[in-house]
C-alpha positions as MATLAB code, in Angstrom:
seq = 'MASVTVGNSEFDRDTAVSRSAPGVYDAHLSEGWTIINAVNGGYLLALMGRALGDALPHPDPLTVTAHYLTASVPGPAVVRTEVIRTGRTLSTGTASLVQFADDGSEVERMRVLATYGDLATLPDDVRTTAKPPAIPPYEHCLGTDSAPDGRPAIPGSTAIAGRLDLRLDPATVGWAVGAPSGKGEMRGWFGLADGRDPDPLSLLLTVDALPPTAFELGLRGWVPTVELTCHVRHRPAPGPLRVAITTRNLAGGFLEEDAEVWDSEDRLVAQSRQLARTILVQ';
ca = [
      98.105   99.142  107.731;
      97.680   95.402  107.307;
      98.312   94.015  103.856;
      95.279   93.221  101.723;
      94.837   91.035   98.672;
      94.085   91.972   95.074;
      90.328   92.406   94.805;
      89.916   93.414   98.439;
      91.569   96.820   98.666;
      90.611  100.457   98.581;
      91.891  100.662   95.011;
      89.642   97.784   93.948;
      86.588   99.225   95.689;
      87.143  102.696   94.275;
      87.648  101.473   90.698;
      84.634   99.139   90.830;
      82.059   99.389   88.053;
      78.564   97.909   87.875;
      77.071   96.792   84.564;
      73.696   98.520   84.085;
      73.150   97.508   80.443;
      75.178   95.697   77.772;
      78.451   97.626   77.504;
      77.333  100.307   79.992;
      78.704  100.606   83.542;
      77.861  102.794   86.499;
      80.790  104.076   88.549;
      81.523  106.452   91.385;
      84.668  108.581   91.175;
      86.108  108.660   94.676;
      87.320  111.918   96.186;
      90.135  109.892   97.741;
      92.045  109.923   94.433;
      91.992  113.670   93.796;
      94.772  116.192   93.328;
      93.346  119.444   94.714;
      89.831  119.153   93.186;
      90.511  117.075   90.057;
      90.457  113.272   89.935;
      93.849  111.736   89.126;
      94.260  110.593   85.533;
      95.926  107.275   86.398;
      93.065  106.352   88.737;
      90.601  107.176   85.953;
      92.593  105.066   83.487;
      92.442  102.107   85.876;
      88.688  102.507   86.331;
      88.191  102.590   82.566;
      90.505   99.596   82.270;
      88.332   97.664   84.697;
      85.205   98.352   82.620;
      86.958   97.314   79.401;
      88.276   94.188   81.113;
      84.672   93.175   81.739;
      83.512   94.065   78.234;
      86.357   92.322   76.349;
      87.071   88.570   76.329;
      90.785   88.860   77.206;
      91.927   89.557   80.781;
      94.847   91.981   80.591;
      95.385   95.488   79.200;
      98.301   95.503   76.759;
      97.990   99.032   75.398;
      95.611  101.720   76.604;
      95.404  105.224   75.148;
      93.303  107.908   76.802;
      92.413  111.432   75.752;
      91.343  113.588   78.688;
      88.662  115.966   77.455;
      87.473  117.730   80.605;
      88.474  117.514   84.267;
      86.629  114.749   86.133;
      85.155  115.485   89.564;
      84.254  113.141   92.430;
      80.786  111.658   92.154;
      78.639  109.472   89.871;
      79.822  108.619   86.375;
      78.909  106.324   83.508;
      81.323  104.309   81.341;
      80.091  103.297   77.883;
      82.141  100.643   76.099;
      82.144   99.277   72.569;
      83.848   96.095   71.390;
      85.634   96.899   68.132;
      87.229   93.553   67.341;
      87.864   90.227   69.021;
      90.408   87.642   67.885;
      92.109   84.574   69.250;
      94.893   86.436   71.091;
      93.812   90.091   71.107;
      90.648   92.110   71.498;
      90.137   95.845   71.059;
      87.518   98.183   72.443;
      86.726  101.790   73.207;
      85.282  103.420   76.302;
      83.865  106.830   77.116;
      83.514  108.307   80.613;
      80.676  110.790   81.139;
      79.352  112.759   84.062;
      76.315  114.990   84.336;
      76.123  118.761   84.741;
      73.708  120.472   87.124;
      71.172  120.844   84.320;
      71.314  117.104   83.582;
      73.320  117.396   80.366;
      76.144  114.948   79.707;
      79.778  116.014   79.896;
      82.304  113.622   78.392;
      85.407  113.443   80.561;
      87.684  111.056   78.657;
      87.779  108.597   75.784;
      89.892  105.445   75.648;
      91.029  103.007   72.955;
      92.559   99.787   74.299;
      93.783   96.372   73.205;
      93.644   93.473   75.656;
      95.329   90.070   75.666;
      96.612   87.479   78.114;
      99.996   88.319   79.624;
     100.362   84.746   80.880;
     100.556   83.448   77.308;
     103.331   85.761   76.070;
     106.728   84.205   75.236;
     109.526   84.497   77.809;
     112.144   85.770   75.345;
     113.474   89.217   76.419;
     116.032   91.246   74.454;
     116.466   94.701   75.878;
     118.930   97.477   76.560;
     116.686   98.953   79.270;
     117.984   98.886   82.848;
     116.183   99.449   86.165;
     116.525  102.998   87.485;
     119.193  103.683   90.083;
     117.124  104.652   93.133;
     118.433  104.733   96.732;
     117.059  102.086   99.102;
     113.458  102.594  100.177;
     114.423  103.725  103.685;
     116.678  106.457  102.247;
     113.979  107.959  100.043;
     111.484  110.658  100.994;
     107.754  110.304  101.508;
     104.927  112.676  102.302;
     106.168  112.954  105.879;
     109.859  113.628  105.259;
     111.964  116.100  103.303;
     115.452  117.610  103.569;
     114.248  120.442  105.821;
     111.522  118.487  107.629;
     108.643  119.702  105.477;
     106.509  117.242  103.487;
     108.180  116.159  100.256;
     104.818  116.224   98.508;
     103.092  119.422   99.651;
      99.553  120.473   98.857;
      96.040  119.257   99.501;
      96.250  116.030   97.508;
      93.995  113.303   98.843;
      95.659  110.707   96.619;
      98.876  110.952   98.665;
      97.158  109.121  101.513;
      96.339  106.156   99.243;
      99.906  105.679   98.068;
     103.099  104.381   99.623;
     105.369  106.679   97.657;
     109.033  107.275   98.450;
     110.886  109.646   96.144;
     114.565  109.682   95.240;
     116.048  112.660   97.153;
     117.771  113.752   93.935;
     114.349  114.497   92.420;
     112.637  116.396   95.263;
     114.565  119.657   95.238;
     111.339  121.351   94.152;
     109.837  120.585   97.575;
     112.345  122.901   99.270;
     112.570  125.546   96.562;
     115.665  124.119   94.844;
     114.541  122.209   91.716;
     117.313  120.455   89.804;
     116.155  121.608   86.368;
     116.604  118.066   85.018;
     112.977  117.070   84.411;
     113.294  113.751   86.276;
     111.180  112.032   88.915;
     112.035  108.658   90.454;
     110.756  106.674   93.367;
     109.437  103.527   94.994;
     105.710  103.008   94.518;
     103.055  100.929   96.236;
      99.523  101.209   97.540;
      99.205  102.342  101.159;
      97.100   99.344  102.200;
      99.746   96.893  101.000;
      97.908   95.547   97.944;
     100.357   93.969   95.505;
     100.527   95.357   91.968;
      98.717   93.781   89.034;
      98.257   94.805   85.381;
      95.275   97.017   86.222;
      97.053   98.928   89.000;
      99.957   99.624   86.621;
      97.583  101.983   84.786;
      97.508  104.044   87.987;
     101.232  103.727   88.648;
     102.367  105.436   85.438;
     100.538  108.649   86.416;
     100.889  108.746   90.203;
     104.212  110.497   90.862;
     104.513  114.287   91.103;
     104.973  115.873   87.663;
     108.486  116.317   86.300;
     107.561  119.961   85.662;
     108.215  120.580   89.364;
     111.882  119.654   88.938;
     112.010  121.959   85.914;
     111.176  124.791   88.281;
     107.541  125.249   87.246;
     104.733  125.727   89.734;
     101.127  125.090   88.860;
      98.766  122.535   87.409;
      99.992  119.954   84.864;
      96.834  118.316   83.431;
      97.215  115.319   81.126;
      96.008  115.767   77.541;
      96.817  112.259   76.270;
      98.304  109.198   77.967;
      99.333  105.866   76.453;
     100.360  102.969   78.669;
     101.907   99.676   77.526;
     101.715   96.806   80.019;
     104.619   94.451   79.287;
     104.503   91.844   82.048;
     102.430   90.798   85.029;
     104.298   92.364   87.990;
     105.762   90.290   90.810;
     104.624   91.026   94.385;
     106.440   93.826   96.146;
     107.226   97.494   95.601;
     107.657   98.973   92.156;
     110.313  101.382   90.947;
     109.168  104.212   88.696;
     111.309  106.565   86.617;
     109.822  109.470   84.669;
     111.672  111.889   82.384;
     110.850  114.972   80.353;
     113.189  116.073   77.584;
     111.196  118.824   75.914;
     108.893  121.536   77.209;
     107.720  123.866   74.481;
     104.638  125.922   73.740;
     103.172  125.180   77.149;
     103.233  121.387   76.646;
     105.628  118.703   77.850;
     105.979  114.949   77.450;
     106.537  112.488   80.290;
     108.081  109.103   79.560;
     107.635  106.579   82.374;
     109.105  103.148   83.065;
     107.856  100.837   85.812;
     110.033   97.999   87.127;
     108.949   95.216   89.475;
     110.752   93.536   92.386;
     112.319   90.997   89.998;
     113.956   93.726   87.858;
     111.492   93.325   84.992;
     110.186   96.233   82.950;
     106.455   95.741   83.502;
     104.983   98.962   82.094;
     105.914  101.938   79.958;
     103.994  105.092   79.169;
     104.152  108.421   77.428;
     101.862  111.330   78.063;
     101.437  114.846   76.739;
     100.543  117.386   79.418;
      99.858  121.101   79.579;
     101.609  123.439   81.968;
      99.290  125.937   83.640;
     101.523  128.126   85.755;
     100.760  129.744   89.081;
     102.151  133.263   89.419;
];
């Protein structure tokens, strides 16, 4: 598909919000970003981030924390925002996503607390021990149409797979052929299928777009996010992103996922941690 620009892509159209009153936005949750029947949490985070970006005076999300209360479904939704504080360099706000039941009652889907700033004004000084993940070249990784035995590397009826240009490290797709590594790792190259370059808003999608690490732990089932915090560290350069996600501890039916996102210039542009439940399929 031909490359498109930021602001003129499927991602931008599907995360669009329309202000209906001060601090209130109408939205439509697209079925194109679903996993089975539930709307992907990273897509929802980006949509909420777009509403907060309109409500707050600063342009870029720096830290966004979301609690997922009930599973969102495709269709109409309303985002209600509140500005908590504005300063010279930072502003903070909250947002709530609601949908409506058949009887007309409101159902809150998620609640977000976020601080925004201007990534362009941050100092250039970097002191880090973090290193980009070691991932095979893009052409040696596996997408939805290739796996070690010829089957799709990302099986299942997930509409979101068609919106992503995702190529997974072969070392982390053993689950797709019934041979999970047991290491709780997922790595891959990430982009949007229509060629849109990454920006701070799309990073909110990126941190929650790879298959769950639970698959490589040998678990089968649904892994819904309970809480997700994303830190955006730098405006990403054009080109594909590299994403590495790890889980160190699964206990009591919950696991954490720590994600790092690196851009084409080897900069750490986003980090996240989420807590997720494991709902197993027998």
